[in-house]
C-alpha positions as CSV (number, residue, x, y, z in Angstrom):
1,M,-69.9,30.6,10.9
2,I,-73.4,29.2,11.7
3,S,-74.7,28.5,15.2
4,I,-76.3,25.1,15.9
5,V,-78.8,25.8,18.7
6,V,-80.4,23.2,21.0
7,F,-82.6,23.5,24.1
8,K,-82.5,21.3,27.1
9,W,-84.6,22.0,30.2
10,K,-86.7,20.3,32.7
11,P,-90.1,20.1,31.0
12,V,-93.2,21.9,32.3
13,W,-96.3,19.9,31.3
14,K,-99.1,21.7,33.3
15,G,-100.4,23.3,30.2
16,V,-101.0,27.0,29.4
17,G,-104.3,27.8,31.1
18,V,-107.6,26.4,32.3
19,K,-109.2,26.6,28.9
20,T,-106.3,25.0,27.0
21,K,-105.3,21.4,26.3
22,L,-102.0,21.9,24.6
23,H,-99.9,19.5,26.6
24,K,-101.2,16.0,27.0
25,A,-98.0,14.0,27.1
26,K,-98.3,11.5,30.0
27,N,-94.6,10.5,29.8
28,P,-92.6,13.2,28.1
29,V,-89.1,12.1,27.1
30,N,-86.6,13.7,29.5
31,Y,-83.6,14.5,27.3
32,G,-80.3,14.8,29.1
33,S,-76.6,15.7,28.5
34,E,-76.1,12.5,26.5
35,H,-78.5,13.7,23.9
36,V,-76.8,17.0,23.6
37,N,-73.3,15.5,23.4
38,V,-74.3,12.9,20.8
39,L,-75.9,15.6,18.6
40,Y,-72.8,17.8,18.8
41,H,-70.5,15.0,17.8
42,S,-73.0,13.8,15.1
43,I,-73.0,17.2,13.5
44,K,-69.2,17.5,13.8
45,R,-68.9,14.3,11.8
46,N,-71.4,15.3,9.2
47,T,-70.5,18.8,8.1
48,T,-67.7,20.8,6.7
49,V,-69.5,24.1,7.4
50,P,-67.8,26.1,10.3
51,F,-70.1,26.1,13.3
52,K,-70.4,26.7,17.0
53,F,-72.7,24.5,19.0
54,I,-74.9,26.3,21.6
55,C,-77.0,24.6,24.3
56,I,-79.6,26.8,26.0
57,T,-80.2,25.1,29.3
58,D,-81.1,25.2,32.9
59,D,-78.6,22.4,33.6
60,P,-75.2,22.3,31.9
61,T,-74.0,19.3,33.9
62,E,-71.8,16.9,31.9
63,L,-72.0,18.7,28.6
64,D,-69.0,18.4,26.3
65,Q,-66.5,21.2,27.0
66,N,-66.7,22.3,23.3
67,I,-70.4,23.2,23.7
68,E,-71.2,26.8,24.4
69,V,-73.7,27.1,27.2
70,I,-76.3,29.9,27.5
71,E,-78.5,30.0,30.6
72,L,-82.1,29.3,29.8
73,W,-84.2,32.4,29.8
74,D,-87.6,32.6,31.5
75,K,-89.8,34.6,29.2
76,C,-92.9,32.4,29.5
77,R,-91.6,29.1,30.8
78,H,-94.6,28.9,33.1
79,L,-96.9,28.4,30.1
80,G,-95.3,25.0,29.5
81,G,-94.4,23.2,26.3
82,C,-92.1,24.9,23.8
83,L,-93.4,28.4,24.1
84,N,-90.5,29.7,26.1
85,R,-88.1,29.0,23.2
86,M,-89.9,31.4,20.8
87,F,-87.7,34.2,22.2
88,V,-85.2,33.1,19.5
89,F,-87.3,35.1,17.1
90,D,-86.3,38.3,18.9
91,K,-83.7,40.5,17.1
92,S,-81.4,40.3,20.2
93,M,-80.4,36.8,19.1
94,A,-78.0,38.4,16.6
95,T,-75.8,39.3,19.6
96,L,-76.6,36.2,21.7
97,L,-76.5,33.5,19.0
98,G,-75.0,35.1,16.0
99,D,-76.4,36.4,12.7
100,R,-77.3,33.0,11.3
101,F,-78.4,30.0,13.3
102,I,-80.4,26.7,13.1
103,C,-82.5,25.3,15.9
104,I,-82.6,21.5,16.1
105,D,-84.6,19.4,18.5
106,L,-82.6,16.8,20.5
107,D,-84.9,14.0,19.3
108,C,-83.1,13.6,16.0
109,V,-80.4,11.4,14.3
110,I,-77.9,12.9,11.9
111,V,-77.2,10.1,9.3
112,S,-75.1,11.8,6.6
113,N,-73.6,15.1,5.5
114,I,-75.8,18.1,6.3
115,D,-73.9,20.9,4.4
116,S,-76.7,21.4,2.0
117,I,-79.1,22.0,4.9
118,L,-76.9,24.5,6.7
119,N,-76.2,26.3,3.4
120,R,-79.8,27.0,2.5
121,S,-79.8,30.8,1.7
122,E,-83.3,31.9,2.6
123,D,-83.7,34.1,5.7
124,F,-86.1,31.6,7.2
125,V,-86.6,27.9,6.5
126,I,-88.7,25.6,8.7
127,N,-89.3,21.8,8.5
128,Q,-92.5,20.6,6.9
129,F,-95.1,18.9,9.2
130,E,-96.1,15.4,8.2
131,S,-99.4,14.0,9.2
132,K,-101.5,10.9,8.8
133,G,-104.7,12.7,9.6
134,S,-106.4,15.8,8.4
135,H,-104.3,18.4,10.2
136,N,-103.9,21.9,8.8
137,Q,-100.5,22.1,10.4
138,L,-97.8,23.0,7.8
139,Y,-94.7,23.7,10.0
140,N,-92.7,21.5,12.4
141,G,-90.9,23.5,15.0
142,G,-88.3,20.8,15.5
143,L,-86.0,22.2,12.8
144,F,-85.7,25.8,11.5
145,L,-82.9,27.9,10.1
146,M,-83.0,31.7,10.2
147,T,-81.2,35.0,10.0
148,A,-81.5,36.6,13.4
149,G,-84.5,39.0,13.7
150,S,-85.9,38.1,10.3
151,R,-89.2,37.0,11.7
152,Q,-89.4,39.4,14.7
153,E,-93.2,39.5,14.6
154,V,-93.4,35.9,15.9
155,W,-92.1,37.1,19.3
156,D,-93.5,40.7,19.2
157,Q,-97.1,39.6,18.7
158,F,-97.0,36.9,21.4
159,D,-99.1,37.9,24.3
160,F,-98.7,35.9,27.5
161,A,-102.3,36.3,28.5
162,S,-104.2,35.8,25.2
163,S,-101.9,33.9,22.8
164,P,-102.2,30.5,24.6
165,N,-105.9,30.6,24.2
166,T,-105.5,31.6,20.5
167,I,-103.3,28.6,20.0
168,S,-105.9,26.4,21.7
169,E,-108.6,27.8,19.3
170,L,-106.3,27.0,16.4
171,H,-106.3,23.4,17.5
172,Q,-110.0,23.3,17.8
173,T,-111.1,25.3,14.8
174,K,-108.3,24.5,12.3
175,N,-107.1,21.2,13.6
176,M,-103.6,22.4,14.1
177,V,-101.2,20.8,16.5
178,G,-98.3,21.8,18.7
179,D,-97.8,25.1,20.6
180,D,-94.9,27.1,19.2
181,Q,-95.3,25.7,15.7
182,S,-99.0,26.6,15.6
183,W,-98.2,30.1,16.7
184,I,-95.4,30.4,14.1
185,Q,-97.9,29.4,11.3
186,H,-100.6,31.7,12.7
187,I,-98.3,34.7,12.5
188,L,-96.3,33.9,9.4
189,G,-98.9,32.3,7.2
190,N,-98.5,29.4,4.8
191,N,-95.8,30.4,2.4
192,E,-92.5,30.0,4.3
193,S,-89.7,28.0,2.8
194,L,-89.6,24.4,3.9
195,F,-87.2,21.6,4.7
196,T,-88.7,18.5,2.9
197,H,-87.8,15.0,1.9
198,A,-85.9,16.6,-1.0
199,D,-83.5,18.0,1.6
200,G,-83.1,14.6,3.2
201,V,-85.2,15.5,6.3
202,Y,-87.6,12.8,7.4
203,D,-90.0,12.1,10.3
204,Y,-89.3,8.7,12.0
205,N,-93.1,8.2,12.4
206,F,-93.4,8.0,8.6
207,L,-90.5,5.7,7.8
208,N,-92.0,2.5,6.6
209,P,-90.2,0.2,7.4
210,K,-88.4,2.1,10.2
211,D,-85.3,0.1,9.9
212,I,-84.5,1.2,6.3
213,L,-83.3,4.7,5.6
214,P,-84.2,6.6,2.4
215,D,-81.3,6.9,0.0
216,N,-81.0,10.7,0.5
217,A,-81.6,10.8,4.3
218,K,-79.6,13.4,6.3
219,I,-81.7,14.2,9.4
220,I,-84.3,11.9,10.9
221,L,-86.6,13.5,13.5
222,L,-88.0,11.3,16.2
223,P,-90.8,13.4,17.7
224,G,-93.3,12.5,20.4
225,K,-92.8,9.2,22.4
226,F,-89.6,8.1,20.5
227,D,-86.2,8.5,22.2
228,P,-83.1,7.7,20.0
229,S,-81.3,6.4,23.0
230,I,-83.9,3.7,23.3
231,E,-84.7,3.2,19.6
232,K,-81.1,2.4,18.9
233,N,-81.6,-0.9,20.8
234,H,-83.6,-2.3,17.9
235,I,-82.9,-0.1,14.9
236,S,-79.5,-0.7,13.4
237,W,-79.1,2.7,11.6
238,I,-79.8,4.6,14.8
239,Q,-77.2,2.4,16.7
240,E,-74.7,3.3,13.9
241,H,-75.3,7.0,13.9
242,W,-76.5,8.0,17.3
243,R,-73.2,8.0,19.2
244,I,-70.4,10.2,20.4
């Protein structure tokens, strides 16, 4: 049994401090219960691996009755962005989520069977970061699979007062991007196992043309400004796969 874990909460976009500029989104996508329910049914259609689906949220309204709800914790929510979800690296997740789980962002579309993704055997696998520029970012926090507690240091070494400024410095000095994913790379280094195109995981930003899927596609992430509930109106494969 593996746990599929998603987060849904009202976003905090005020940033993490006077000296930081981590959160510049002017119009962040506000994901709702539809996004959670669609992802649950998409995974149900596209795996034979036994799983339970968990939504960590501050608003469980209208979620499918088969989705397990965990109340959103407040460890560092005031810092904004995705930093609050880093608590999943704590060893207590073995009790809360199960020994083995995968965290998936709601801005994705499952387009074919994902058994091979869920069956990766490493104790930690994270999605590769794709970039058109000269970023030194290697990891994309929108998808990672792990054995609970296997990277405890990511949470243990996070300091609410100083770490946000460390992340900001990483952005400025090493041209890294994102908040939790920059911190994960800062703590774990550059040698973690990755989900790549070979696994069928793609970034929507880099599909060219966007209306044609790669032959081996399994999960397409739509980060940033893209919302699958809107993109489906003009991309046929999203309309086909992003549904209950």
